[in-house]
C-alpha positions in Angstrom: -6.3 -24.8 3.8 -6.5 -25.1 0.0 -4.0 -22.9 -1.9 -6.6 -20.6 -3.4 -8.3 -20.2 0.0 -4.9 -19.0 1.3 -4.7 -16.5 -1.6 -8.1 -15.1 -0.7 -7.1 -14.9 2.9 -3.8 -13.0 2.0 -5.9 -10.6 -0.1 -8.2 -9.9 2.8 -5.2 -9.3 5.0 -3.8 -6.9 2.4 -0.5 -8.7 2.1 2.1 -8.6 -0.7 2.8 -11.8 -2.5 2.8 -13.5 -5.9 0.9 -16.4 -7.3 2.9 -18.4 -9.9 0.6 -20.6 -12.1 1.5 -23.0 -15.0 -0.5 -21.8 -18.0 1.1 -24.0 -20.6 3.2 -27.2 -20.6 4.5 -29.0 -23.6 6.3 -32.3 -23.7 7.9 -33.8 -20.7 7.8 -31.5 -17.6 7.7 -32.2 -13.9 4.0 -31.0 -13.8 1.5 -30.0 -16.3 -0.6 -28.0 -13.8 0.4 -26.3 -10.6 0.1 -23.2 -8.5 2.5 -21.7 -6.0 2.4 -18.7 -3.6 5.7 -16.9 -3.4 6.4 -14.3 -0.6 8.8 -11.4 -0.5 11.5 -13.5 1.1 11.3 -16.3 -1.4 9.4 -18.7 0.9 6.6 -20.6 -0.8 3.4 -22.5 -0.4 2.4 -25.0 -3.1 4.5 -26.1 -6.1 4.9 -25.8 -9.8 6.9 -29.0 -10.0 10.1 -28.5 -8.0 13.6 -28.7 -9.3 15.6 -26.1 -11.1 12.6 -24.6 -13.0 10.8 -23.9 -9.7 14.0 -22.3 -8.3 14.1 -19.9 -11.3 10.3 -19.2 -11.0 10.7 -18.3 -7.3 13.6 -15.9 -8.2 11.5 -14.3 -11.0 8.5 -14.1 -8.6 10.5 -12.2 -6.0 11.8 -9.8 -8.7 8.2 -9.3 -9.9 7.1 -8.5 -6.3 9.9 -6.0 -5.9 8.8 -4.2 -9.1 5.1 -4.6 -8.4 4.5 -6.0 -11.9 3.0 -9.3 -13.0 4.8 -11.2 -15.8 4.9 -14.4 -17.8 8.1 -16.6 -17.9 9.0 -19.5 -20.1 11.6 -22.2 -19.7 13.0 -24.9 -21.9 13.7 -27.9 -19.6 16.5 -29.1 -21.8 20.2 -28.5 -21.0 21.1 -29.2 -24.7 18.7 -26.7 -26.2 19.6 -23.1 -26.9 18.5 -21.0 -24.0 17.6 -24.1 -22.1 18.1 -24.6 -18.4 20.1 -27.5 -16.9 17.3 -30.1 -16.8 16.8 -33.4 -18.7 13.0 -33.3 -19.0 13.0 -31.9 -22.5 9.7 -30.1 -22.4 8.7 -26.4 -22.2 7.0 -24.6 -19.4 5.2 -21.3 -19.3 4.2 -19.7 -16.0 2.2 -16.6 -15.2 3.4 -14.8 -12.2 0.6 -12.6 -10.8 1.7 -10.0 -8.2 -0.7 -9.0 -5.5 0.2 -5.6 -4.0 -1.5 -4.2 -0.9 -4.1 -1.6 -1.3 -3.3 1.7 0.4 -4.6 1.8 3.9 -6.1 5.3 4.3 -6.0 7.2 7.5 -8.5 10.0 7.2 -7.6 12.7 9.8 -10.7 14.8 9.8 -14.3 13.6 9.7 -15.8 16.7 8.0 -17.0 17.2 4.5 -13.7 16.1 2.8 -13.2 13.2 5.2 -16.7 12.0 4.3 -16.0 12.4 0.5 -12.8 10.5 0.9 -14.6 7.7 2.7 -17.2 7.4 0.0 -14.5 7.1 -2.7 -12.5 4.6 -0.6 -15.7 2.5 -0.3 -16.0 2.5 -4.1 -12.3 1.5 -4.5 -12.5 -1.1 -1.7 -9.6 0.6 0.1 -9.5 0.0 3.9 -9.6 3.2 5.9 -9.9 4.5 9.5 -11.1 7.9 10.6 -9.5 10.1 13.2 -11.1 13.2 14.8 -11.5 15.1 18.0 -15.3 15.4 17.6 -17.5 12.6 18.9 -20.5 13.7 16.9 -18.7 13.7 13.6 -16.6 10.5 13.9 -19.4 8.0 14.2 -20.2 4.6 12.8 -23.4 5.9 11.3 -21.4 8.5 9.3 -18.6 6.0 8.4 -20.2 2.6 8.4 -17.4 0.9 6.5 -14.4 2.3 8.4 -12.1 -0.4 9.9 -11.8 1.8 13.0 -12.8 5.1 14.4 -10.3 7.0 16.7 -11.8 9.8 18.7 -10.1 11.9 21.3 -10.3 15.6 22.3 -6.5 15.5 21.7 -6.3 14.6 18.1 -2.6 13.7 18.5 -3.6 11.0 20.9 -6.3 9.8 18.6 -3.9 9.5 15.7 -1.3 7.7 17.9 -4.0 5.0 18.6 -4.3 4.4 14.9 -1.1 2.3 14.9 0.5 4.0 11.9 2.9 1.9 9.8 4.5 1.5 6.4 1.1 0.8 4.8 -0.5 3.9 6.2 -1.5 6.7 3.8 -2.3 9.7 6.1 -4.5 12.5 4.8 -4.9 15.5 7.1 -7.8 17.9 6.9 -8.9 18.7 10.4 -11.0 21.5 11.8 -8.1 23.3 13.5 -5.5 20.7 14.5 -3.4 20.1 11.3 -0.1 21.0 13.0 -0.6 18.5 15.8 -1.8 15.8 13.4 1.2 16.4 11.0 3.7 16.3 13.8 2.3 13.1 15.1 2.2 11.4 11.7 5.8 12.3 11.1 6.9 10.2 14.1 6.0 7.0 12.2 7.3 5.4 8.9 4.1 6.0 7.0 3.9 5.4 3.3 2.4 8.8 2.6 1.4 12.0 4.4 -0.5 14.9 2.9 -2.2 17.9 4.4 -4.9 20.3 3.0 -3.5 23.8 3.5 -2.8 27.2 1.9 0.8 28.0 1.0 0.9 30.5 3.8 -0.4 28.0 6.3 2.1 25.4 5.1 5.0 27.8 5.6 3.8 28.7 9.2 3.3 25.0 10.2 6.6 23.9 8.7 8.5 26.7 10.5 6.9 25.7 13.9 7.6 22.0 13.4 11.3 22.7 12.5 11.5 24.6 15.7 10.2 21.4 17.5 12.8 19.1 16.0 11.2 17.9 12.7 13.8 17.8 10.0 13.6 19.5 6.6 14.0 16.0 5.0 10.8 14.9 6.7 8.9 18.0 5.8 10.0 17.6 2.1 8.0 14.4 2.0 4.7 16.1 3.1 2.3 16.5 0.2 0.8 20.0 0.6 -0.9 21.2 -1.4 -2.4 17.7 -1.3 -3.5 15.8 -4.4 -2.8 16.0 -8.1 -3.4 19.3 -9.8 -6.7 18.8 -11.7 -8.4 22.1 -10.9 -10.6 20.5 -8.2 -13.0 22.7 -6.2 -15.7 20.6 -4.6 -15.0 18.1 -1.7 -15.7 15.2 -4.1 -13.3 16.6 -6.7 -10.5 17.2 -4.1 -11.0 13.7 -2.8 -10.5 12.3 -6.3 -7.3 14.3 -6.7 -6.0 13.0 -3.4 -6.8 9.4 -4.2 -5.1 9.8 -7.6 -2.0 11.1 -5.9 -2.0 8.2 -3.4 -2.4 5.7 -6.3 0.6 7.2 -8.0 2.7 7.3 -4.8 1.7 3.8 -3.8 3.7 2.4 -6.7 6.9 3.8 -5.2 6.3 2.8 -1.6 8.9 5.2 0.0 8.1 5.5 3.7 8.5 8.8 5.5 11.8 8.8 7.4 11.3 8.9 11.1 13.1 11.1 13.7 12.3 10.8 17.3 10.9 14.1 18.7 10.7 15.5 22.1 7.1 15.3 23.4 
């Protein structure tokens, strides 16, 4: 597989990696053109010339992945030059490190008006999403043609369990009448984000019940409710925009919900 084909595959798989590419080479350098995929753990595919310069580029790529920010680095391949690295080539190398961060994987728990609005916005943003509901007539392929999966069960907790929640999952809860069950289920997994549409009184009541069932205050503190950024939203479409805006903001931090095993 060619390197750029691998990049395209990694993008489709929603993986995190960096692509280091030589953008300028002056004088004597190991290579004048080259591309290299760098993963979180420092493993690579491809090359930008090998040697000490490549070692430094790998280190910088890993740091860029950790920060989630692309950058340009430059090296003087001359051990006698000021700020030069311990090489004898004598040339100068500039490399652009492009960081590819995974798009949020949305889990829409509720296939009603807000779930539908969220799906439409996710389609526009090209965010992968699945839909979870306890109503067969709402959670359909016709209604959500671009969903990666549909999970339907009269017990919404079981439906959500089937969604294989993980550290990339951004769970948004707006069910007909099962928010408490959905939230308790989501908090059993190390999801990246969990938010619930609810009034202040409803939040207090649900939180008190869940604490009585073994959910820690630390876990509950990570629940976004009211959900979404405060922009004065009223319609389903406006609320969906505020939720997505909050998810974009939170996705930069990538702090998974802490898990505590609960009694079933």
